[in-house]
C-alpha positions, 0 to 999 in steps of 0.5 A, a space after each residue: 507492532 508499528 500497527 496494533 488495531 483492535 475493534 475497529 469499526 466506521 460508518 459514514 454516516 455514523 448509523 450502526 446500521 451501515 458500518 464500512 468497517 466492522 469490528 476490525 482487528 488488525 497488526 503491523 509489525 515494524 520493518 514489514 511490507 504488508 498487502 491489503 487485498 480486497 475488491 472495491 468497497 470492502 473497506 481496505 482504503 477507509 481502514 488505512 485513512 484511520 492510519 493517519 488520522 484521516 478519518 477519526 476512529 470512532 469505534 474500538 481502538 488504534 497505536 500507530 507508532 506507539 501513538 494513539 490515534 485518537 490524541 488530536 495534540 499528536 496528529 501532526 506527528 501522527 501524519 509525519 510519521 505514516 506518509 500515504 500515496 493516494 490512486 491519482 498524484 495530481 489530488 496531491 499536487 499542490 504546486 504545478 511546479 516539482 520541486 515546489 510541490 515538494 517543498 511544501 510538506 517541508 516547509 509546512 513542517 518548518 524545515 529550516 529553509 538552508 535543509 529544504 533544497 538537499 531534501 528535495 534532491 535526496 527525494 527525488 533520488 530515491 524515486 529516480 526523478 532528479 533532474 525533473 526539479 523545474 518540471 511542470 506536473 502536467 507535462 509528466 507521465 502517469 508513472 512519474 507523476 505518481 514517483 514525484 507524488 511518492 517523493 513529497 512524501 519521502 521528503 519527510 522520511 515516514 516511518 510508514 508508507 501506504 500506496 492506497 490503490 497508487 499503481 490503479 491508474 497506471 498502465 503496465 510499465 508505470 504500475 512496475 516502476 511504482 512496484 520496484 520502488 516499493 520493494 526498495 524501499 522495504 529493503 531499506 526499512 521502511 514499513 510498506 502498507 500497499 492497498 490493491 485489488 490485484 492480486 498479482 501485487 500482493 505475491 512479494 509481500 511479506 503478509 497478505 491481509 484479504 479483506 470483504 464487505 468491511 470484514 478481515 477474512 484471513 491474513 497470513 503469507 501470500 502462499 497461505 492466502 494466494 493459493 486458498 481458492 475457496 478463500 479467494 472466492 469469498 472475498 469476490 477475488 480470483 487466485 494468480 494466474 499461476 495458481 490457475 494453471 496449477 489447478 487446471 494441470 490437477 485436473 487434466 492429471 498433470 501434479 507439480 510438487 508445489 502450487 506455484 505463485 510467480 511466473 518463476 515458481 511455475 517454470 521451475 515446477 514444470 521442468 522437474 516434470 518427467 
């Protein structure tokens, strides 16, 4: 278990009457692709900020990569193991030049100077931004900025990468770029934790954790969660378009053999109708 949390509760004003996380139990296996899904204000970003110590644990227990997050001596190591990409990449940049920005984290972790440039180049290659080393960050598109922010995280070679609403400010093509990189990193063995309110981004995950009002409503395979209209409605979420079409067809007297999650599955089901 790479993330193991029990009875996690949190309040921004330390008031027991205003918990934004309420008695949460969570477990994530090493190498999994997990999507934490929920509306704005459901507590999903607050939860993952505990994983690398951005928020201090107030109540409960939490171990990440066998590190007790309450141990301040391990905080530096924890943040190298568990990297985070935020919604707005501009808030992550510490330099206006791409390679200088990526080098910053490496220098902070005292990586030998003769290794830094190679790690910067490798990280940029992983996100398809090789050749952009000397570009100014303010000349990049939204998707390119997000990929540079991700390269800054990847240069430190973390075991866990958290994408905290990392596609929320991007256009469809930029979103797809980031999603493709998530998938590639997952296939390379990284543990991916994606925070989103876009249900379509949860379809390809190994596990979906559905949150509402500071609690985990349910967790399981995408098929179990995303096709459950009652559960999704309780969380204030709409099921994917393919699931809505399935139920619309059912109402019209047309029964598909399975409820599809992807466009490809929907086409396959429709082609099997006689």
